MIRONU-169934 format. One record per residue: residue in three letters; y, z, x of N, C-alpha, C in turn. Coordinates in steps of 0.001 Angstrom, whole numbers, plus 500000, padded with zeros to 6 digits. Layout:
<sites>
site res: Ala, nv: Y, nw: Z, nu: X, cav: Y, caw: Z, cau: X, cv: Y, cw: Z, cu: X
...
</sites>
This chain:
<sites>
site res: Unk, nv: 331284, nw: 105760, nu: 894049, cav: 330460, caw: 106013, cau: 895221, cv: 330049, cw: 107484, cu: 895303
site res: Unk, nv: 330525, nw: 108273, nu: 894371, cav: 330207, caw: 109688, cau: 894358, cv: 328716, cw: 109899, cu: 894092
site res: Unk, nv: 328102, nw: 110777, nu: 894840, cav: 326688, caw: 111130, cau: 894722, cv: 325725, cw: 110030, cu: 895147
site res: Unk, nv: 326218, nw: 109004, nu: 895821, cav: 325317, caw: 107980, cau: 896345, cv: 324802, cw: 108413, cu: 897709
site res: Unk, nv: 323534, nw: 108206, nu: 897919, cav: 322928, caw: 108490, cau: 899210, cv: 322669, cw: 107159, cu: 899910
site res: Unk, nv: 323577, nw: 106782, nu: 900808, cav: 323422, caw: 105523, cau: 901529, cv: 322112, cw: 105532, cu: 902316
site res: Unk, nv: 321810, nw: 106658, nu: 902920, cav: 320568, caw: 106785, cau: 903682, cv: 319358, cw: 106558, cu: 902768
site res: Unk, nv: 319367, nw: 107160, nu: 901601, cav: 318265, caw: 107005, cau: 900659, cv: 318144, cw: 105582, cu: 900150
site res: Unk, nv: 319282, nw: 104956, nu: 899854, cav: 319275, caw: 103585, cau: 899362, cv: 318738, cw: 102640, cu: 900428
site res: Unk, nv: 319218, nw: 102798, nu: 901666, cav: 318746, caw: 101935, cau: 902751, cv: 317262, cw: 102149, cu: 903027
site res: Unk, nv: 316832, nw: 103395, nu: 902995, cav: 315416, caw: 103679, cau: 903220, cv: 314570, cw: 103113, cu: 902077
site res: Unk, nv: 315059, nw: 103255, nu: 900846, cav: 314351, caw: 102688, cau: 899697, cv: 314222, cw: 101178, cu: 899797
site res: Unk, nv: 315299, nw: 100522, nu: 900208, cav: 315255, caw: 099067, cau: 900381, cv: 314307, cw: 098672, cu: 901507
site res: Unk, nv: 314351, nw: 099412, nu: 902606, cav: 313474, caw: 099115, cau: 903738, cv: 312005, cw: 099249, cu: 903343
site res: Unk, nv: 311672, nw: 100328, nu: 902656, cav: 310290, caw: 100534, cau: 902223, cv: 309863, cw: 099431, cu: 901255
site res: Unk, nv: 310761, nw: 099035, nu: 900364, cav: 310469, caw: 097948, cau: 899431, cv: 310139, cw: 096669, cu: 900189
site res: Unk, nv: 310940, nw: 096341, nu: 901178, cav: 310721, caw: 095123, cau: 901964, cv: 309412, cw: 095198, cu: 902743
site res: Unk, nv: 309132, nw: 096354, nu: 903325, cav: 307896, caw: 096510, cau: 904105, cv: 306675, cw: 096338, cu: 903199
site res: Unk, nv: 306710, nw: 096948, nu: 902018, cav: 305589, caw: 096802, cau: 901088, cv: 305447, cw: 095342, cu: 900667
site res: Unk, nv: 306571, nw: 094681, nu: 900417, cav: 306525, caw: 093267, cau: 900042, cv: 305931, cw: 092411, cu: 901163
site res: Unk, nv: 306277, nw: 092717, nu: 902392, cav: 305732, caw: 091961, cau: 903529, cv: 304230, cw: 092217, cu: 903657
site res: Unk, nv: 303832, nw: 093479, nu: 903549, cav: 302402, caw: 093801, cau: 903634, cv: 301645, cw: 093138, cu: 902487
site res: Unk, nv: 302254, nw: 093124, nu: 901301, cav: 301630, caw: 092475, cau: 900150, cv: 301665, cw: 090965, cu: 900216
site res: Unk, nv: 302452, nw: 090431, nu: 901142, cav: 302479, caw: 088996, cau: 901363, cv: 303601, cw: 088243, cu: 900682
site res: Unk, nv: 304330, nw: 088872, nu: 899760, cav: 305311, caw: 088092, cau: 899004, cv: 306585, cw: 087823, cu: 899789
site res: Unk, nv: 306987, nw: 088749, nu: 900637, cav: 308206, caw: 088514, cau: 901422, cv: 307904, cw: 087685, cu: 902661
site res: Unk, nv: 306638, nw: 087580, nu: 903009, cav: 306278, caw: 086798, cau: 904192, cv: 306369, cw: 085297, cu: 903920
site res: Unk, nv: 306284, nw: 084905, nu: 902673, cav: 306303, caw: 083483, cau: 902328, cv: 307575, cw: 082801, cu: 902826
site res: Unk, nv: 308784, nw: 083349, nu: 902549, cav: 309982, caw: 082683, cau: 903077, cv: 310027, cw: 082632, cu: 904604
site res: Unk, nv: 309412, nw: 083626, nu: 905254, cav: 309407, caw: 083641, cau: 906715, cv: 308613, cw: 082481, cu: 907289
site res: Unk, nv: 307570, nw: 082064, nu: 906589, cav: 306703, caw: 081002, cau: 907079, cv: 306915, cw: 079679, cu: 906362
site res: Unk, nv: 307862, nw: 079643, nu: 905446, cav: 308080, caw: 078436, cau: 904638, cv: 308453, cw: 077234, cu: 905493
site res: Unk, nv: 309171, nw: 077460, nu: 906579, cav: 309575, caw: 076343, cau: 907429, cv: 308383, cw: 075678, cu: 908103
site res: Unk, nv: 307328, nw: 076458, nu: 908337, cav: 306160, caw: 075887, cau: 909003, cv: 305105, cw: 075408, cu: 908009
site res: Unk, nv: 305339, nw: 075621, nu: 906706, cav: 304378, caw: 075189, cau: 905691, cv: 304746, cw: 073792, cu: 905198
site res: Unk, nv: 303742, nw: 073043, nu: 904889, cav: 303993, caw: 071707, cau: 904333, cv: 304507, cw: 071849, cu: 902905
site res: Unk, nv: 305158, nw: 070801, nu: 902417, cav: 305652, caw: 070818, cau: 901037, cv: 304511, cw: 070981, cu: 900047
site res: Unk, nv: 303385, nw: 070377, nu: 900351, cav: 302230, caw: 070470, cau: 899470, cv: 301715, cw: 071909, cu: 899392
site res: Unk, nv: 301684, nw: 072589, nu: 900542, cav: 301211, caw: 073972, cau: 900568, cv: 302155, cw: 074887, cu: 899788
site res: Unk, nv: 303459, nw: 074695, nu: 899943, cav: 304431, caw: 075496, cau: 899195, cv: 304325, cw: 075229, cu: 897697
site res: Unk, nv: 304163, nw: 073968, nu: 897333, cav: 304043, caw: 073611, cau: 895925, cv: 302782, cw: 074224, cu: 895331
site res: Unk, nv: 301688, nw: 074165, nu: 896067, cav: 300429, caw: 074740, cau: 895587, cv: 300561, cw: 076242, cu: 895393
site res: Unk, nv: 301259, nw: 076909, nu: 896299, cav: 301455, caw: 078346, cau: 896194, cv: 302292, cw: 078691, cu: 894969
site res: Unk, nv: 303320, nw: 077893, nu: 894704, cav: 304179, caw: 078130, cau: 893540, cv: 303496, cw: 077776, cu: 892222
site res: Unk, nv: 302379, nw: 077082, nu: 892279, cav: 301653, caw: 076722, cau: 891067, cv: 300404, cw: 077574, cu: 890857
site res: Unk, nv: 300114, nw: 078443, nu: 891808, cav: 298931, caw: 079309, cau: 891707, cv: 299300, cw: 080550, cu: 890887
site res: Unk, nv: 298852, nw: 080583, nu: 889640, cav: 299204, caw: 081676, cau: 888734, cv: 298754, cw: 083024, cu: 889283
site res: Unk, nv: 297583, nw: 083068, nu: 889882, cav: 297086, caw: 084325, cau: 890449, cv: 297990, cw: 084856, cu: 891547
site res: Unk, nv: 298439, nw: 083970, nu: 892439, cav: 299342, caw: 084383, cau: 893519, cv: 300679, cw: 084837, cu: 892956
site res: Unk, nv: 301149, nw: 084161, nu: 891920, cav: 302431, caw: 084539, cau: 891317, cv: 302332, cw: 085888, cu: 890614
site res: Unk, nv: 301234, nw: 086136, nu: 889914, cav: 301054, caw: 087430, cau: 889250, cv: 300931, cw: 088541, cu: 890289
site res: Unk, nv: 300201, nw: 088264, nu: 891369, cav: 300092, caw: 089244, cau: 892465, cv: 301487, cw: 089556, cu: 893021
site res: Unk, nv: 302272, nw: 088536, nu: 893206, cav: 303626, caw: 088694, cau: 893715, cv: 304468, cw: 089568, cu: 892782
site res: Unk, nv: 304364, nw: 089327, nu: 891484, cav: 305097, caw: 090149, cau: 890519, cv: 304634, cw: 091603, cu: 890565
site res: Unk, nv: 303331, nw: 091802, nu: 890651, cav: 302779, caw: 093151, cau: 890684, cv: 303232, cw: 093911, cu: 891929
site res: Unk, nv: 303060, nw: 093296, nu: 893090, cav: 303471, caw: 093946, cau: 894341, cv: 304980, cw: 094186, cu: 894354
site res: Unk, nv: 305746, nw: 093194, nu: 893916, cav: 307197, caw: 093343, cau: 893888, cv: 307656, cw: 094457, cu: 892963
site res: Unk, nv: 307010, nw: 094588, nu: 891823, cav: 307373, caw: 095651, cau: 890878, cv: 307014, cw: 097023, cu: 891434
site res: Unk, nv: 305819, nw: 097159, nu: 891980, cav: 305402, caw: 098444, cau: 892559, cv: 306305, cw: 098824, cu: 893732
site res: Unk, nv: 306624, nw: 097860, nu: 894584, cav: 307473, caw: 098174, cau: 895739, cv: 308879, cw: 098581, cu: 895284
site res: Unk, nv: 309365, nw: 097988, nu: 894211, cav: 310693, caw: 098346, cau: 893701, cv: 310683, cw: 099728, cu: 893067
site res: Unk, nv: 309604, nw: 100081, nu: 892379, cav: 309481, caw: 101434, cau: 891828, cv: 309511, cw: 102451, cu: 892965
site res: Unk, nv: 308761, nw: 102175, nu: 894016, cav: 308723, caw: 103095, cau: 895164, cv: 310085, cw: 103158, cu: 895843
site res: Unk, nv: 310744, nw: 102011, nu: 896025, cav: 312079, caw: 102004, cau: 896625, cv: 313079, cw: 102784, cu: 895791
site res: Unk, nv: 313026, nw: 102615, nu: 894472, cav: 313901, caw: 103379, cau: 893581, cv: 313604, cw: 104859, cu: 893640
site res: Unk, nv: 312328, nw: 105213, nu: 893746, cav: 311919, caw: 106612, cau: 893859, cv: 312488, cw: 107240, cu: 895127
site res: Unk, nv: 312355, nw: 106531, nu: 896236, cav: 312863, caw: 107059, cau: 897513, cv: 314374, cw: 107248, cu: 897463
site res: Unk, nv: 315084, nw: 106257, nu: 896953, cav: 316541, caw: 106376, cau: 896857, cv: 316928, cw: 107549, cu: 895962
site res: Unk, nv: 316204, nw: 107737, nu: 894873, cav: 316497, caw: 108831, cau: 893951, cv: 316197, cw: 110189, cu: 894578
site res: Unk, nv: 315160, nw: 110273, nu: 895392, cav: 314821, caw: 111547, cau: 896058, cv: 315931, cw: 111986, cu: 897011
site res: Unk, nv: 316529, nw: 111027, nu: 897696, cav: 317621, caw: 111360, cau: 898602, cv: 318907, cw: 111633, cu: 897838
site res: Unk, nv: 319092, nw: 110994, nu: 896725, cav: 320295, caw: 111179, cau: 895917, cv: 319993, cw: 112052, cu: 894715
site res: Unk, nv: 319547, nw: 113268, nu: 894969, cav: 319052, caw: 114174, cau: 893930, cv: 320054, cw: 114436, cu: 892811
site res: Unk, nv: 321346, nw: 114451, nu: 893136, cav: 322349, caw: 114748, cau: 892114, cv: 322558, cw: 113576, cu: 891158
site res: Unk, nv: 322191, nw: 112393, nu: 891578, cav: 322347, caw: 111199, cau: 890747, cv: 321162, cw: 110260, cu: 890982
site res: Unk, nv: 319966, nw: 110675, nu: 890557, cav: 318783, caw: 109862, cau: 890861, cv: 318838, cw: 108469, cu: 890243
site res: Unk, nv: 319340, nw: 108365, nu: 889017, cav: 319386, caw: 107049, cau: 888374, cv: 320391, cw: 106121, cu: 889055
site res: Unk, nv: 321507, nw: 106681, nu: 889460, cav: 322532, caw: 105864, cau: 890115, cv: 321998, cw: 105304, cu: 891430
site res: Unk, nv: 321329, nw: 106137, nu: 892210, cav: 320796, caw: 105701, cau: 893500, cv: 319665, cw: 104689, cu: 893329
site res: Unk, nv: 318793, nw: 104931, nu: 892376, cav: 317699, caw: 103976, cau: 892156, cv: 318232, cw: 102665, cu: 891578
site res: Unk, nv: 319270, nw: 102742, nu: 890756, cav: 319862, caw: 101520, cau: 890196, cv: 320460, cw: 100644, cu: 891286
site res: Unk, nv: 321043, nw: 101258, nu: 892301, cav: 321614, caw: 100476, cau: 893402, cv: 320510, cw: 099681, cu: 894098
site res: Unk, nv: 319356, nw: 100300, nu: 894293, cav: 318219, caw: 099585, cau: 894883, cv: 317849, cw: 098398, cu: 893999
site res: Unk, nv: 317825, nw: 098609, nu: 892694, cav: 317494, caw: 097530, cau: 891772, cv: 318511, cw: 096402, cu: 891796
site res: Unk, nv: 319788, nw: 096746, nu: 891809, cav: 320839, caw: 095723, cau: 891819, cv: 320792, cw: 094920, cu: 893117
site res: Unk, nv: 320631, nw: 095590, nu: 894237, cav: 320542, caw: 094883, cau: 895515, cv: 319290, cw: 094003, cu: 895536
site res: Unk, nv: 318189, nw: 094513, nu: 895006, cav: 316965, caw: 093713, cau: 894927, cv: 317144, cw: 092487, cu: 894050
site res: Unk, nv: 317854, nw: 092644, nu: 892947, cav: 318109, caw: 091511, cau: 892060, cv: 318967, cw: 090457, cu: 892748
site res: Unk, nv: 320014, nw: 090899, nu: 893407, cav: 320899, caw: 089971, cau: 894129, cv: 320117, cw: 089235, cu: 895222
site res: Unk, nv: 319304, nw: 089973, nu: 895979, cav: 318506, caw: 089349, cau: 897036, cv: 317521, cw: 088342, cu: 896444
site res: Unk, nv: 316924, nw: 088685, nu: 895314, cav: 315983, caw: 087775, cau: 894675, cv: 316644, cw: 086486, cu: 894213
site res: Unk, nv: 317840, nw: 086619, nu: 893659, cav: 318562, caw: 085428, cau: 893198, cv: 318956, cw: 084561, cu: 894391
site res: Unk, nv: 319451, nw: 085199, nu: 895449, cav: 319912, caw: 084443, cau: 896618, cv: 318767, cw: 083838, cu: 897427
site res: Unk, nv: 317652, nw: 084540, nu: 897504, cav: 316541, caw: 084092, cau: 898351, cv: 315408, cw: 083458, cu: 897568
site res: Unk, nv: 315538, nw: 083429, nu: 896246, cav: 314471, caw: 082894, cau: 895405, cv: 314176, cw: 081438, cu: 895705
site res: Unk, nv: 312950, nw: 081093, nu: 895492, cav: 312519, caw: 079724, cau: 895772, cv: 312416, cw: 078910, cu: 894503
site res: Unk, nv: 311471, nw: 078003, nu: 894517, cav: 311270, caw: 077098, cau: 893393, cv: 310111, cw: 077565, cu: 892513
site res: Unk, nv: 310119, nw: 078825, nu: 892171, cav: 309053, caw: 079372, cau: 891337, cv: 309218, cw: 078894, cu: 889895
site res: Unk, nv: 308143, nw: 078952, nu: 889127, cav: 308242, caw: 078559, cau: 887719, cv: 309220, cw: 079459, cu: 886951
site res: Unk, nv: 309751, nw: 078926, nu: 885867, cav: 310740, caw: 079653, cau: 885075, cv: 310199, cw: 080983, cu: 884575
site res: Unk, nv: 308946, nw: 081016, nu: 884099, cav: 308385, caw: 082262, cau: 883578, cv: 308358, cw: 083347, cu: 884651
site res: Unk, nv: 308063, nw: 082937, nu: 885884, cav: 308009, caw: 083882, cau: 886995, cv: 309401, cw: 084453, cu: 887272
site res: Unk, nv: 310408, nw: 083592, nu: 887331, cav: 311772, caw: 084047, cau: 887591, cv: 312280, cw: 084951, cu: 886481
site res: Unk, nv: 312000, nw: 084618, nu: 885239, cav: 312461, caw: 085449, cau: 884123, cv: 311849, cw: 086848, cu: 884207
site res: Unk, nv: 310545, nw: 086908, nu: 884378, cav: 309872, caw: 088217, cau: 884463, cv: 310329, cw: 088978, cu: 885704
site res: Unk, nv: 310380, nw: 088279, nu: 886832, cav: 310771, caw: 088934, cau: 888083, cv: 312177, cw: 089488, cu: 888049
site res: Unk, nv: 313123, nw: 088671, nu: 887629, cav: 314519, caw: 089125, cau: 887602, cv: 314739, cw: 090182, cu: 886527
site res: Unk, nv: 314072, nw: 090052, nu: 885396, cav: 314257, caw: 091020, cau: 884307, cv: 313630, cw: 092371, cu: 884613
site res: Unk, nv: 312671, nw: 092416, nu: 885530, cav: 311969, caw: 093672, cau: 885799, cv: 312501, cw: 094459, cu: 886992
site res: Unk, nv: 313357, nw: 093872, nu: 887800, cav: 313788, caw: 094538, cau: 889035, cv: 314534, cw: 095846, cu: 888740
site res: Unk, nv: 315567, nw: 095793, nu: 887959, cav: 316366, caw: 097000, cau: 887706, cv: 315560, cw: 098040, cu: 886915
site res: Unk, nv: 314835, nw: 097653, nu: 885845, cav: 314011, caw: 098670, cau: 885169, cv: 312962, cw: 099307, cu: 886084
site res: Unk, nv: 312383, nw: 098527, nu: 886987, cav: 311390, caw: 099082, cau: 887915, cv: 312037, cw: 100109, cu: 888840
site res: Unk, nv: 313197, nw: 099782, nu: 889373, cav: 313905, caw: 100730, cau: 890238, cv: 314285, cw: 101987, cu: 889454
site res: Unk, nv: 314737, nw: 101811, nu: 888226, cav: 315099, caw: 102962, cau: 887394, cv: 313884, cw: 103809, cu: 887038
site res: Unk, nv: 312709, nw: 103187, nu: 886934, cav: 311483, caw: 103952, cau: 886706, cv: 311235, cw: 104894, cu: 887884
site res: Unk, nv: 311481, nw: 104409, nu: 889096, cav: 311387, caw: 105281, cau: 890273, cv: 312356, cw: 106441, cu: 890167
site res: Unk, nv: 313578, nw: 106169, nu: 889711, cav: 314562, caw: 107235, cau: 889504, cv: 314129, cw: 108203, cu: 888414
site res: Unk, nv: 313538, nw: 107679, nu: 887361, cav: 313054, caw: 108528, cau: 886260, cv: 311988, cw: 109494, cu: 886750
site res: Unk, nv: 311069, nw: 109003, nu: 887605, cav: 310008, caw: 109868, cau: 888116, cv: 310575, cw: 111033, cu: 888913
site res: Unk, nv: 311669, nw: 110790, nu: 889617, cav: 312327, caw: 111871, cau: 890357, cv: 313059, cw: 112797, cu: 889400
site res: Unk, nv: 313814, nw: 112222, nu: 888461, cav: 314598, caw: 113024, cau: 887522, cv: 313689, cw: 113906, cu: 886664
site res: Unk, nv: 312572, nw: 113349, nu: 886237, cav: 311624, caw: 114107, cau: 885422, cv: 311067, cw: 115294, cu: 886184
site res: Unk, nv: 310815, nw: 115063, nu: 887453, cav: 310263, caw: 116122, cau: 888304, cv: 311294, cw: 117229, cu: 888552
site res: Unk, nv: 312597, nw: 116857, nu: 888536, cav: 313664, caw: 117816, cau: 888806, cv: 314075, cw: 118627, cu: 887578
site res: Unk, nv: 313552, nw: 118289, nu: 886403, cav: 313957, caw: 119013, cau: 885182, cv: 313531, cw: 120443, cu: 885186
</sites>
């Protein structure tokens, strides 16, 4: 727990969630109860919507990792990695019935995306 910035990690996660909601990907579970099964199935089969979701999710995770790393200047990679690990756990627990290719790409990219945010901070601090 040494050199972890809880404030930075929480802020990074919050910003990630807000960007995801604005981008529409985190809003889907919020409205899933009011959506018909057909509408949910159609959304999970729309390649364009899934690619958009991956893009927004990756960008939001990079930004969240960047924020966590900025607050945890002494250990930027460690702080950004925590954002990635928490994001991965949340994705696994809250994930829906997306296609296998989507889950593989999404889960495999969370931690590297967060670490990219940490890298951008570390590079700037050199």
